[in-house]
C-alpha positions as CSV (number, residue, x, y, z in Angstrom):
1,M,-0.3,-0.1,0.3
2,I,1.4,3.3,-0.9
3,I,-0.6,6.9,1.7
4,L,0.5,10.4,0.2
5,E,-0.6,12.2,3.4
6,N,-0.6,16.1,2.7
7,I,2.2,16.8,-0.1
8,H,3.8,19.1,-0.3
9,Y,7.3,20.6,-2.8
10,A,8.5,23.1,-4.3
11,Y,11.2,23.1,-6.3
12,D,13.9,25.5,-5.3
13,G,11.9,26.8,-2.4
14,I,9.6,28.9,-4.4
15,Y,8.2,26.5,-7.4
16,P,5.0,25.5,-6.2
17,A,4.5,22.0,-7.7
18,L,2.4,19.6,-5.7
19,N,0.0,21.4,-3.1
20,G,-1.2,19.5,0.3
21,V,-1.7,15.9,-2.1
22,S,-3.0,13.3,0.1
23,L,-3.7,9.8,-1.4
24,Q,-4.0,5.5,-1.1
25,I,-3.2,3.2,-3.8
26,D,-3.8,-0.5,-2.7
27,S,-2.0,-3.0,-3.4
28,G,-2.9,-4.6,-5.9
29,E,-4.4,-2.1,-7.5
30,R,-4.3,0.1,-11.5
31,V,-4.7,2.9,-11.6
32,A,-3.9,6.2,-13.8
33,L,-3.2,9.4,-12.9
34,M,-3.5,12.2,-15.9
35,G,-3.5,16.3,-16.0
36,G,-2.4,19.3,-18.1
37,N,2.4,19.2,-18.4
38,G,2.7,21.3,-15.6
39,A,0.2,19.3,-13.0
40,G,2.3,17.9,-10.6
41,K,2.0,14.8,-12.1
42,T,6.3,12.8,-12.4
43,T,6.3,15.9,-9.2
44,L,4.8,13.0,-7.6
45,L,6.3,10.0,-8.6
46,K,9.7,11.2,-7.7
47,H,8.2,11.1,-4.4
48,L,7.8,7.3,-4.6
49,N,11.1,5.6,-5.0
50,G,12.5,8.9,-2.9
51,L,13.9,11.2,-5.5
52,L,12.2,14.0,-3.9
53,R,11.2,13.9,-0.2
54,P,8.8,16.2,1.0
55,Q,9.1,19.4,2.7
56,Q,6.0,18.9,4.0
57,G,3.5,16.2,4.6
58,R,4.3,12.1,4.2
59,V,4.5,9.6,2.4
60,F,4.4,5.3,3.1
61,L,5.2,2.5,1.1
62,D,3.8,-0.6,3.3
63,G,3.3,0.9,6.6
64,R,6.9,2.6,6.9
65,N,7.3,6.6,6.7
66,S,10.1,6.6,3.5
67,T,12.6,9.2,6.1
68,E,13.6,6.1,7.1
69,M,14.2,4.0,4.4
70,S,17.5,4.8,1.9
71,V,16.3,5.4,-1.8
72,A,17.7,2.6,-2.5
73,E,14.8,0.5,-0.5
74,M,11.8,2.5,-2.1
75,S,13.8,1.5,-5.6
76,K,13.4,-2.2,-4.7
77,K,9.6,-1.4,-3.6
78,V,8.6,1.2,-6.4
79,G,10.3,0.6,-9.4
80,L,10.3,4.0,-11.9
81,V,10.4,3.6,-16.0
82,W,10.9,7.6,-17.1
83,Q,8.7,9.3,-20.5
84,N,13.0,10.1,-21.3
85,P,14.5,6.8,-21.6
86,D,17.7,8.5,-21.7
87,H,17.2,9.5,-18.6
88,Q,17.8,4.9,-17.6
89,L,19.6,4.5,-20.3
90,F,23.8,4.1,-19.8
91,L,25.4,1.3,-20.2
92,D,26.3,-0.1,-23.8
93,T,24.2,-3.0,-24.2
94,V,20.5,-4.0,-23.9
95,K,21.2,-7.0,-22.8
96,K,23.8,-5.0,-19.7
97,E,21.0,-2.7,-18.1
98,V,18.8,-5.4,-17.6
99,L,21.4,-7.5,-16.3
100,F,22.4,-4.3,-13.6
101,G,19.9,-3.8,-11.1
102,L,19.6,-7.9,-11.1
103,E,23.3,-7.2,-9.7
104,K,22.8,-4.2,-7.8
105,L,19.5,-6.8,-5.9
106,G,22.1,-9.2,-4.5
107,F,21.0,-11.5,-8.0
108,D,23.6,-14.7,-7.9
109,E,24.8,-15.4,-12.1
110,E,23.5,-18.1,-12.3
111,E,19.6,-16.3,-10.9
112,A,20.4,-12.8,-12.5
113,T,21.5,-13.8,-16.7
114,R,17.7,-16.4,-16.2
115,K,16.3,-13.0,-15.5
116,C,17.7,-11.0,-18.3
117,S,16.9,-13.3,-20.8
118,Q,13.2,-14.8,-19.2
119,T,12.5,-10.4,-19.5
120,L,14.0,-9.1,-22.6
121,S,11.6,-12.8,-24.1
122,R,9.1,-11.6,-23.0
123,L,9.1,-7.8,-24.9
124,G,10.3,-8.7,-27.4
125,L,14.0,-7.7,-26.8
126,T,15.7,-10.8,-26.8
127,N,17.3,-10.0,-30.6
128,L,18.6,-6.7,-29.7
129,A,20.3,-8.0,-26.7
130,E,24.2,-7.0,-27.6
131,R,22.5,-4.3,-29.4
132,S,24.0,-0.6,-27.6
133,P,20.3,1.2,-26.9
134,F,21.4,3.7,-28.6
135,S,20.8,2.4,-31.5
136,L,18.2,1.3,-31.0
137,S,14.2,3.7,-32.2
138,G,12.4,5.6,-29.4
139,G,9.8,2.4,-28.9
140,E,12.5,0.2,-28.3
141,R,14.6,2.2,-25.8
142,K,11.5,2.5,-23.3
143,R,11.2,-1.0,-23.5
144,V,15.1,-1.4,-22.9
145,A,14.0,0.5,-19.9
146,L,10.9,-1.0,-18.9
147,A,12.8,-4.5,-19.4
148,S,16.4,-3.0,-16.8
149,I,12.8,-2.6,-14.0
150,L,10.9,-5.3,-14.8
151,A,13.9,-7.9,-14.7
152,T,13.7,-7.2,-10.2
153,E,10.6,-7.9,-9.6
154,P,8.5,-4.5,-8.0
155,K,5.9,-5.0,-5.8
156,F,4.7,-1.3,-7.5
157,L,5.8,-0.2,-10.7
158,A,5.2,3.4,-11.5
159,L,5.2,4.4,-16.0
160,D,5.6,7.7,-17.4
161,E,4.1,7.4,-20.0
162,P,4.8,4.6,-22.0
163,T,2.7,4.7,-24.3
164,I,4.8,7.6,-26.3
165,G,6.9,6.4,-29.2
166,Q,4.4,2.2,-29.7
167,D,2.9,1.3,-32.2
168,A,-0.8,0.0,-31.9
169,R,0.5,-3.3,-31.6
170,Q,3.9,-2.8,-29.2
171,K,0.5,-0.8,-26.9
172,E,-1.3,-3.8,-27.0
173,K,1.9,-6.1,-26.1
174,L,2.4,-3.2,-23.0
175,A,-1.6,-3.6,-21.8
176,S,-0.9,-7.7,-22.2
177,L,2.2,-6.7,-19.8
178,I,0.7,-5.0,-16.9
179,M,-2.3,-6.9,-17.3
180,Q,-0.1,-9.9,-15.9
181,L,1.8,-7.7,-13.7
182,N,-1.3,-5.9,-12.0
183,D,-2.7,-10.0,-11.9
184,G,0.6,-11.4,-9.8
185,G,0.3,-8.9,-7.5
186,C,1.8,-5.6,-8.6
187,T,0.5,-2.7,-8.0
188,V,0.4,-0.3,-11.9
189,L,0.8,3.8,-11.2
190,C,0.7,4.7,-14.7
191,V,1.1,8.1,-15.5
192,T,-0.3,9.1,-19.0
193,H,-2.3,11.3,-21.8
194,D,-3.6,8.5,-24.0
195,I,-7.7,8.1,-22.8
196,E,-7.8,5.0,-24.9
197,F,-5.1,3.7,-22.7
198,V,-6.8,4.4,-19.7
199,V,-10.5,3.5,-20.2
200,E,-9.8,0.1,-21.5
201,H,-6.8,-1.3,-19.1
202,F,-8.0,1.3,-15.5
203,P,-10.3,0.8,-13.3
204,R,-9.1,3.8,-11.1
205,T,-8.1,7.7,-12.4
206,I,-6.8,10.4,-10.9
207,A,-7.0,13.6,-12.3
208,M,-4.3,16.6,-11.0
209,S,-4.6,20.2,-12.1
210,D,-2.0,22.5,-10.6
211,G,0.0,20.3,-7.8
212,E,-3.8,19.6,-6.6
213,I,-6.1,16.4,-7.0
214,I,-9.6,17.0,-8.6
215,A,-10.9,14.0,-8.8
216,D,-9.7,10.3,-7.4
217,G,-12.4,7.8,-8.5
218,H,-14.3,5.1,-11.2
219,T,-12.3,5.9,-15.3
220,E,-15.6,6.7,-16.2
221,S,-16.4,9.2,-13.5
222,V,-13.4,11.0,-13.3
223,L,-13.0,11.2,-17.8
224,T,-16.8,12.0,-17.8
225,N,-17.7,15.0,-16.0
226,D,-16.3,18.3,-17.9
227,Y,-15.7,20.3,-15.4
228,V,-12.7,17.7,-14.8
229,V,-12.0,17.1,-18.5
230,E,-11.6,21.2,-18.8
231,R,-9.6,22.2,-16.2
232,A,-7.5,18.4,-16.4
233,S,-6.7,19.3,-19.5
234,L,-7.9,16.2,-20.6
235,A,-9.6,14.6,-24.3
236,Y,-13.5,12.8,-24.0
237,P,-12.3,9.4,-24.9
238,E,-13.5,8.4,-28.2
239,L,-17.7,6.7,-27.5
240,V,-18.4,10.4,-24.8
241,R,-17.8,12.3,-28.1
242,A,-19.2,8.8,-30.1
243,A,-22.9,8.7,-27.7
244,R,-22.7,13.2,-27.8
245,A,-22.6,13.3,-31.1
246,L,-25.9,10.8,-31.4
247,R,-27.8,12.0,-28.9
248,R,-28.4,15.0,-30.7
249,N,-30.5,12.9,-32.3
250,F,-31.2,9.8,-30.4
251,I,-32.0,11.3,-26.8
252,D,-32.0,7.4,-25.5
253,V,-28.2,7.6,-26.3
254,P,-26.7,7.4,-23.3
255,E,-24.3,11.0,-22.5
256,K,-21.9,9.4,-20.0
257,T,-20.1,6.4,-21.2
258,T,-16.9,4.9,-22.2
259,Q,-18.9,1.3,-22.6
260,L,-19.1,0.1,-25.9
261,A,-22.1,-2.4,-25.4
262,E,-24.2,-0.1,-23.5
263,L,-23.6,2.6,-26.5
264,E,-24.8,-1.5,-27.9
265,T,-27.3,-1.4,-26.3
266,A,-29.0,1.5,-26.7
267,L,-29.1,1.7,-30.7
268,L,-30.7,-1.7,-30.8
269,Q,-33.3,-0.7,-28.7
270,I,-33.9,3.3,-30.4
271,L,-33.3,1.1,-33.8
272,G,-36.4,-1.7,-33.3
273,G,-33.5,-4.5,-32.3
274,S,-32.8,-7.0,-30.0
């Protein structure tokens, strides 16, 4: 469980980024964190693995106050994958990048090699194992950064814009991997602007604006709330936009839905189908 209590943080002491943020993420959840640029999302993530410490308030990981934990201890629990993979990658081969974290956590050579191979395979990187990460495409580098974190099997996984640079097939694989990890007990927190990715795969959404949480609840209720969408600089899901367009002529079409089955049912009733 992750608990943030009244977190305040200002860069250089004068540029506020978080203004009294409080939230709880239970073990096993899949949560999306959304909002416009400068909303405080990335600053919040940095508090989860000790890269930043609250200037006011408290962070708890599985009941332990972060003030009692080193950055290394927090990083073992919370694996953070950055939006820009070049902020994480620094070794000369993909394989070495993935092995690095495993070796630092004390896995013996045989076990580290096994976990490395397994993770590379899961992310479709086996054929790139001996390549330099910096010779790869942006999307491939993002998968290498993700592999380097996933191999260590963190209890909490925080992803910063994971779908940027990924084609449709890779996004499907990423979604499948997130579901597998979550089914295995991993808690997933995802910062993203990808509305459709959130609607399909994250039951809970937290919306932020100006360093504050302005909504926290079921994804459908958050992403169909006009006030939240406007203030958090979000876009409506495609199905919401379609439903609202249809509603101009068919009043029985639900205005707020992110579920295709619900929209299909309403249209069949209107058209006299079954």
